[in-house]
N, C-alpha and C positions, 0 to 999 in steps of 0.2 A: 504494500500500500504506500503510495507516494502522496506527499502533501506539498503544497506551494509554500516554501519557506519565505520568510521576510526577505525582500530584495530580489526575489526571482522575477525575471521578465517573462512575459507571455506574448509571443508573436502570433497574432490572428491575421491570417493571410488568405486571399484568394487570388485569382489572376489579375485583378485590377485594383484591389484595396488592401491596405494593411493597417493594423492597429498594433502599436507596441504598448503593452501595459506592464506595470510593476506592482507586485504585491507589497503593500505597505504595512501589513499586519502579519500575524502568524498563520500557520497552515490550518489551524482549527477553524478559523473564520476569515478566509481570504477577503481582502479589500483591494481591488485593482484600481489603479489610477492611470490615466492616459499619459504616456511619455511622449508618444509621437503618433501622428496620423498621416498616412500617405495614400495618394490616389494616383493610379497610372493615368497619365494624360494622353491616352491613345486617341487618335482621330476617330471621328464618327464614321458610320458606314456609307456616307454619301461621297466619300472621296475627298472631303475637305480636310486639309491637314495643315498643321503648323510647321511641318518640315518642308524642306526644299523640294523643287521639282524632281530631282533625281530619286528621292525617297518615295515620292508619289508614284513615279513610274514603276518602281520596284513593287510597290503595293498593288498596283493594278495588275501585275503579272501573277499575283498570288490569289488563290481563291479565299473566300472569307474565313474558312476554318483554319487554313494555314496561317493567315495573317494574325488571327486571334491567338493561335498557339505561340507564334513568334513574339507577340507583345506580352503574353503571359510569361514566357521564358525570360524575356528581357526585364520584366518587372521583378521576377524572382531573383535574377542576377543583381539588379540594383539593390534590392533589400539585403541580399547576402553580403554585398560590399559594404553597405551602411552598418550592418551588424558587426562585420570584421573591424571596422574603424572604432565602433563603440566598445567592443570587447578589448581591443588593443589599448584603449584609453582607460580600461578598468571600470567601465560604466555598469557592468553586470557580471555576476559570478555564475549564474545559472539561467537557463532559458527553456521554456516549453514551447513547442511548435504546434500551432492549431491551424489546420488547413485540410482541404480535400486531398485524397491520396495522391493524385497526379501532381498537385502543386507541392506537396511535401517531398515527393520524389525528385522533382526538378530542383527545389531549394536545397535538399541534401547534397545533390551533385555539385552545387555552386558554393556551398559553405566552406570557408577556410577552416583548417584543422583547429585553429584557436577557438572558433565559434562552435564547431562540431563537438569538441571536447566539453563544452558547457551545456549541451543539450541533455536535459534530465528527463524529458517526457515528450510524448507526442499525442495529440488528439486529432483523429482523422475525421474532421467534420468541417462544414462551412458555417462559420459563425460571424462573418464580417457584418452581416445585417442585423445582428442582435445587439441590444443595449448591454452596457458593461456589466450591470448586475446579473443579467442572465448568463453572460460569458463566465463570470465568477462561479456561478452555481454549476454550470455544465462542465467546466474544466475541472473543478474540484471533484465532482462526481466521477468523471471519467478517470482521473488520476487515482482516486481512491479504489477503483475497481480494477486497475491495471496491475 
């Protein structure tokens, strides 16, 4: 049975949104506060983009599902890089990953060893649309039964 110790970070991620939370209490009654919120600024499906013409041309060559997968992978890579910088600066000692299977798989491949060594748990669910109090409850329950 695992509990969220004080100071443990919880990364709640899907292909386009991320919430980084920190437990500010003990494992008996976790209280998560938002450390950082990220949203992938992927262009919409109409071909309007904030990137240059070359990037738009590449996008037109990809079908929608390929493009969506590439943007998800890029977002996971960006989050992995941000986590590495935070870990290297000593911002967290432990982290729990919360994401759908595919996203956790992609993220794990991108994590630097320094971050991967700090992963103490995983919850294979999509919780990015949930309020923080529900995330607290669900993550605590999932970790308690793992």
